[in-house]
C-alpha positions in Angstrom: 102.3 325.4 117.6 104.7 322.9 119.2 104.5 322.0 122.9 107.0 320.1 125.0 105.3 318.0 127.7 107.1 316.2 130.5 104.6 315.1 133.2 101.1 313.8 133.4 100.4 314.7 129.7 103.0 312.1 128.5 101.9 308.9 126.8 100.9 306.3 129.4 100.2 309.0 132.1 96.8 310.1 133.5 96.2 313.1 131.2 97.5 311.6 128.0 94.0 311.8 126.5 94.3 315.6 126.3 96.7 315.1 123.5 95.0 312.2 121.8 94.0 314.2 118.7 97.3 316.1 118.5 100.2 315.2 116.2 102.9 313.4 118.1 106.3 314.6 116.8 108.6 312.4 119.0 110.7 312.4 122.2 112.9 315.4 122.9 115.3 316.8 125.5 115.4 320.2 127.1 118.7 321.5 128.3 119.4 323.9 131.2 116.4 322.8 133.1 115.7 320.8 136.2 112.7 318.6 137.2 111.2 318.2 140.7 108.6 316.0 142.2 105.7 318.2 143.4 103.6 315.4 144.6 100.8 314.6 142.2 102.8 316.0 139.2 106.3 317.2 138.4 107.5 320.8 137.8 110.5 322.2 136.0 112.6 325.3 136.5 115.6 326.8 134.8 118.7 325.0 136.0 121.8 323.0 135.1 120.2 319.7 134.3 118.1 318.1 131.5 114.4 317.3 131.1 113.1 314.4 129.0 109.7 314.9 127.3 107.6 314.6 124.2 106.8 317.1 121.4 103.3 317.6 120.0 101.9 319.9 117.3 98.7 321.3 119.0 95.9 323.7 118.2 95.1 326.9 120.0 92.1 325.2 121.5 94.2 322.4 123.0 96.7 325.0 124.3 93.8 326.7 126.1 92.8 323.4 127.7 96.4 322.8 128.9 96.7 326.4 130.2 93.8 325.6 132.5 95.3 322.3 133.6 98.6 324.0 134.4 96.9 326.9 136.2 98.3 329.4 133.8 96.6 332.8 133.3 98.5 335.2 131.0 96.6 338.1 132.5 97.5 337.1 136.1 101.0 335.7 136.1 101.6 336.3 139.8 98.8 333.8 140.8 99.6 331.3 138.0 100.7 327.9 139.2 102.8 327.4 136.1 104.1 329.9 133.5 104.0 329.1 129.8 107.3 330.0 128.2 108.8 329.7 124.7 112.1 327.8 124.9 114.2 325.4 122.8 114.1 321.6 122.8 116.3 319.1 121.0 114.7 316.3 119.0 116.2 312.9 119.6 115.7 311.8 116.0 118.0 314.3 114.4 119.6 316.5 117.1 117.8 319.6 115.7 116.6 322.3 118.1 113.1 323.6 117.8 111.2 326.4 119.5 108.5 325.1 121.8 106.1 326.1 124.5 106.4 324.5 127.9 105.3 325.1 131.4 107.6 326.2 134.2 106.7 326.1 137.9 106.0 329.6 139.2 107.8 329.3 142.5 111.2 328.3 143.9 111.9 324.6 144.5 114.8 323.1 146.4 113.9 319.6 147.2 112.8 316.3 145.5 115.0 316.8 142.4 114.5 314.2 139.7 118.2 314.2 138.6 117.7 312.2 135.3 114.8 314.5 134.3 112.5 311.7 133.1 109.1 311.7 134.9 107.9 308.3 133.6 111.2 306.6 134.5 110.9 308.2 138.0 107.4 306.8 138.4 108.5 303.4 137.3 111.4 303.3 139.7 109.3 304.5 142.6 106.8 301.7 142.0 109.3 298.8 141.5 112.8 298.0 142.4 113.4 295.9 139.3 112.9 297.4 135.9 112.1 296.2 132.4 114.7 297.5 130.0 114.3 297.2 126.3 117.0 295.8 124.0 116.9 296.3 120.2 120.6 296.2 119.4 123.5 293.9 120.6 121.8 293.4 124.0 119.1 291.4 122.2 121.5 288.4 122.5 120.9 287.0 126.0 124.4 285.5 126.0 125.9 289.0 125.4 123.7 290.6 128.0 124.5 287.8 130.5 128.2 288.4 130.1 127.5 292.1 130.9 125.1 292.0 133.8 124.9 288.4 135.1 121.9 286.0 135.4 118.8 287.2 133.7 115.3 287.0 135.3 112.5 287.3 132.7 112.0 288.6 129.2 109.2 289.6 126.9 109.3 290.0 123.1 107.4 292.7 121.3 108.0 296.1 119.6 108.5 299.8 120.2 105.6 301.4 118.3 106.4 304.3 115.9 110.2 303.8 116.1 112.6 302.2 113.6 116.0 300.7 114.1 118.8 302.8 112.9 122.6 302.7 113.0 123.6 306.3 113.6 125.4 306.7 116.9 129.2 307.3 116.5 132.0 306.1 118.6 134.3 308.9 119.9 137.5 306.8 119.5 137.0 304.9 116.2 134.9 305.2 113.0 132.1 302.8 113.9 128.4 303.2 114.6 126.0 301.5 117.0 122.3 300.8 117.1 119.7 303.4 118.0 116.0 304.0 117.6 114.3 306.9 115.8 110.7 308.0 116.0 109.1 308.1 112.5 105.5 307.1 113.2 103.7 305.8 110.1 102.9 302.4 111.7 106.6 301.6 112.2 107.3 298.8 114.7 110.9 298.3 116.0 111.4 294.7 117.3 112.6 294.6 120.8 113.0 292.4 123.9 112.2 293.6 127.4 114.6 292.2 130.0 113.8 292.4 133.7 116.9 293.8 135.5 117.8 294.6 139.1 119.0 298.1 140.0 122.5 296.8 140.1 122.2 295.2 136.7 120.8 298.4 135.2 123.6 300.4 136.7 126.2 298.0 135.2 124.5 298.2 131.8 124.5 302.0 132.0 128.3 301.8 132.2 128.5 299.7 129.1 126.1 302.1 127.3 128.1 305.2 128.4 125.1 307.0 129.8 124.8 310.7 128.9 127.9 310.5 126.7 126.5 308.0 124.2 122.9 307.2 125.3 120.2 308.3 127.7 118.0 305.8 129.5 114.4 307.0 129.1 110.9 305.6 129.5 108.8 304.8 126.4 105.7 302.8 125.5 106.3 299.1 124.6 103.8 296.5 123.2 104.5 292.9 123.9 103.5 290.1 121.6 100.5 289.3 123.7 99.1 292.8 123.0 99.9 294.3 126.4 101.1 297.9 126.4 103.3 299.2 129.1 105.8 301.9 129.8 109.3 300.5 130.0 112.9 301.9 129.8 115.1 302.0 126.7 118.5 303.5 125.6 118.3 306.2 123.0 121.2 308.0 121.5 122.4 311.3 122.8 121.6 313.7 119.9 125.1 315.1 120.1 126.5 311.8 118.9 124.4 311.3 115.8 126.0 310.6 112.4 124.7 309.6 109.0 125.8 307.4 106.1 127.7 304.7 108.0 127.1 300.9 108.6 127.8 298.8 111.7 130.8 296.6 111.8 130.2 292.9 111.0 131.1 291.7 114.5 128.7 294.1 116.2 125.9 293.3 113.7 126.4 289.6 114.3 125.4 290.1 118.0 122.2 291.7 116.8 121.5 289.0 114.3 122.0 286.3 116.9 119.5 288.1 119.1 116.9 288.3 116.3 117.3 284.6 115.6 117.2 283.7 119.3 113.9 285.5 119.9 112.3 284.8 116.5 112.3 288.4 115.4 112.1 289.5 111.7 115.5 289.1 110.1 114.3 290.8 107.0 113.5 293.9 109.0 116.9 293.9 110.5 118.7 293.5 107.1 116.5 296.2 105.6 117.3 298.7 108.3 121.0 297.9 108.2 121.2 299.4 104.8 119.2 302.6 105.7 
């Protein structure tokens, strides 16, 4: 059975070990739902927003463990903290909807809305004003990024584990495609550079990336070249904008190639993924 998790069970959060032996399917988005900060954990309800989460294929035993964590009792719904429901979630990798189980808060909530629907991003932004945002496409070039957001602070090179570089996000005005990442597992490592940006810089970059229309900015695990693993933010394509069988324009690809050369990334990887 497939479960959609969105809070403390996510990778990098305090209960991630519960799903350590379950098959990770990849990141996903749930529509017509809203997320709220309940203090030690988040809760979701039906609503007009979105919720960002992860999909896992789990066993009945693991489901029972999660039921206890979420305070869900199918024989006593009235006193359950969360209610397990079957709903639909959309996979970021291909835009396909799948039936999943997820846990909805069993009471009304009206305050502490997390508007972007991403718990890990919310935690990051509560802890620090500046944020590490991952680049894997044209923003790899520090010159290009500087022209967009101004003076850059720090950067780290590394990779996004389990994801590959793809070119499958379509422009609404012309027949071109842009870079994206897709979760495939199998030991894949997408080269990336983490840039430390101020809230103002991140907001400016959101405009360039056409947030919600073309991309979502979500949190994901990142491993730097020193072996340190952290949760950072990254742009991932809106599933509604995915297209197959197209190649990036030479000028756009040149920005990415410059970034690969600047940071000593694997050019062979870039060229191989250009043709996919």
